[in-house]
C-alpha atoms as one frame of an Amber mdcrd trajectory, in Angstrom:
protein
  22.063 -37.175 -63.399  22.160 -39.242 -66.559  18.364 -39.551 -66.632  17.951
 -35.762 -66.349  20.419 -35.190 -69.163  18.622 -37.712 -71.409  15.263 -36.021
 -70.731  16.720 -32.604 -71.544  18.174 -33.899 -74.834  14.896 -35.666 -75.766
  12.893 -32.517 -75.029  15.189 -30.318 -77.122  15.347 -32.794 -80.025  11.603
 -33.260 -80.143  11.289 -29.629 -81.147   9.688 -28.460 -77.987   6.818 -30.907
 -78.292   6.729 -31.209 -74.522   6.267 -27.489 -74.111   3.597 -27.351 -76.786
   1.494 -29.824 -74.816   1.571 -27.586 -71.750   1.175 -23.964 -72.789   2.458
 -21.385 -70.327  -0.006 -20.196 -67.652  -1.495 -16.953 -68.840  -3.468 -16.082
 -65.703  -1.931 -13.780 -63.092  -1.800 -14.518 -59.374  -1.408 -10.833 -58.588
  -4.491  -8.648 -58.545  -4.132  -5.349 -60.306  -6.652  -3.529 -58.115  -5.690
  -0.137 -56.827  -6.048   0.596 -53.090  -7.098  -1.484 -50.129 -10.314  -3.242
 -49.337 -12.525  -2.011 -46.531 -11.723  -5.118 -44.485  -7.965  -4.543 -44.745
  -8.314  -0.926 -43.603 -10.588  -1.973 -40.740  -8.139  -4.625 -39.499  -5.241
  -2.137 -39.554  -7.267   0.480 -37.634  -8.240  -2.067 -34.978  -4.603  -3.123
 -34.535  -3.496   0.498 -34.188  -6.232   1.161 -31.610  -5.230  -1.883 -29.550
  -1.549  -0.986 -29.624  -2.181   2.622 -28.603  -4.449   1.592 -25.720  -1.774
  -0.773 -24.387   0.871   1.943 -24.580  -1.375   4.505 -22.855  -2.187   2.070
 -20.048   1.459   1.241 -19.422   2.541   4.880 -19.524  -0.141   5.812 -16.974
   0.921   3.040 -14.614   4.613   3.807 -14.888   4.199   7.543 -14.238   2.166
   6.840 -11.071   4.771   4.332  -9.953   7.560   6.826 -10.648   5.851   9.441
  -8.461   5.499   6.897  -5.655   9.153   5.865  -5.869  10.210   9.527  -6.019
   8.323  10.259  -2.784   9.805   7.235  -0.987  13.322   8.222  -2.060  12.567
  11.752  -0.803  11.658  10.285   2.611  14.909   8.305   2.592  16.921  11.434
   1.779  15.138  13.375   4.541  16.136  10.667   7.045  19.747  10.818   5.818
  19.683  14.594   6.140  18.359  14.403   9.710  21.097  11.897  10.651  23.813
  14.067   9.103  22.544  17.191  10.877  22.498  15.405  14.220  26.095  14.243
  13.792  27.385  17.610  12.524  25.474  19.934  14.901  25.744  17.738  17.985
  21.974  17.929  18.661  19.383  15.234  18.059  17.180  15.635  14.996  13.702
  14.222  14.422  12.021  12.974  11.282   8.235  13.124  11.771   5.339  11.576
   9.835   1.750  12.635  10.540  -0.991  10.321   9.276  -3.804  12.797   9.891
  -2.010  15.718   8.201  -0.658  13.400   5.442   2.758  15.007   5.631   6.284
  14.383   6.849   9.144  16.692   7.815  12.436  17.232   9.579  12.059  19.636
  12.483  12.069  22.700  11.736  11.768  22.403   7.917   8.733  22.650   5.658
   6.396  19.719   5.383   6.318  17.329   2.419   2.877  16.070   1.429   2.269
  12.313   1.352   0.593  11.283  -1.931  -2.980   9.988  -1.603  -2.021   6.630
  -3.109   0.461   5.883  -0.289  -0.152   4.841   3.300   2.691   4.679   5.802
   2.783   2.412   8.816   5.510   2.043  11.413   6.930  -0.853  13.392   9.112
  -0.179  16.455   8.861   3.529  15.655   8.235   5.902  18.537   5.015   7.858
  18.482   4.376  11.192  20.162   0.652  11.004  19.642  -1.560   8.368  18.093
  -1.007   9.494  14.470   2.642  10.635  14.625   5.641   8.441  13.813   8.955
   9.921  14.957  12.467   8.685  14.223  15.139  10.482  16.240  18.757  10.645
  15.138  21.425  11.279  17.781  24.860  12.994  17.566  26.734   9.688  17.994
  25.137   8.336  14.775  22.585   6.106  16.475  18.819   6.505  16.232  15.551
   5.514  17.841  15.255   3.014  14.949  12.284   1.266  13.433  10.760   0.228
  10.140   8.445   2.304   7.968   6.151   0.393   5.590   5.064   2.185   2.433
   1.883   0.666   1.027  -0.292   1.140  -2.020  -3.596  -0.733  -2.282  -2.813
  -2.518   1.013   0.327  -4.114  -0.477   3.729  -3.175   0.923   5.937  -1.891
  -1.876   8.901  -0.540   0.121  10.294  -0.748   3.640  12.607   1.841   5.159
  14.659   0.286   7.950  16.551   2.505  10.380  19.066   0.669  12.546  19.011
   1.557  16.251  22.757   1.290  16.919  24.254   2.659  13.723  21.405   4.825
  12.418  22.016   3.377   8.955  18.999   3.793   6.668  18.171   0.958   4.297
  15.475   1.117   1.634  14.109  -2.326   0.680  12.015  -2.886  -2.438   9.360
  -5.501  -1.630   8.065  -5.624  -5.204  11.142  -7.374  -6.588
């Protein structure tokens, strides 16, 4: 601290001799040009194009995935509806999937179309004919049971398990 104070006093007593030896820098580091260079504009446009293409790709994927999940949840709700009807009405109810017609339904309701991106396979599910999967729900709450596999691009994304004894329907996400 003492050395700094001595230097300050020497510099002030010498009449600013130190500062006369080193004149202040007169040049400016900041350019006074107006506007942007072509290269700067080009870089910004490329970054905007890349960002927008990433957003568009992700939005397209998520909307297709949302439609797939919506359909699978619709199938789950149709199975729940068939089980509830069987228990309330005292008559068995069937949930049917037809591979050739690409549709599914609860007898006697309207058919729901299966999206082209989805294939459905069954395990331990009764079949009436070679392309029909049928899950029957009985008045006591039980069912014929089985597992439905929902696939896109040959990869299973969801499984719908129907318990034989209780008729409880469980949707399992195989993507997580």
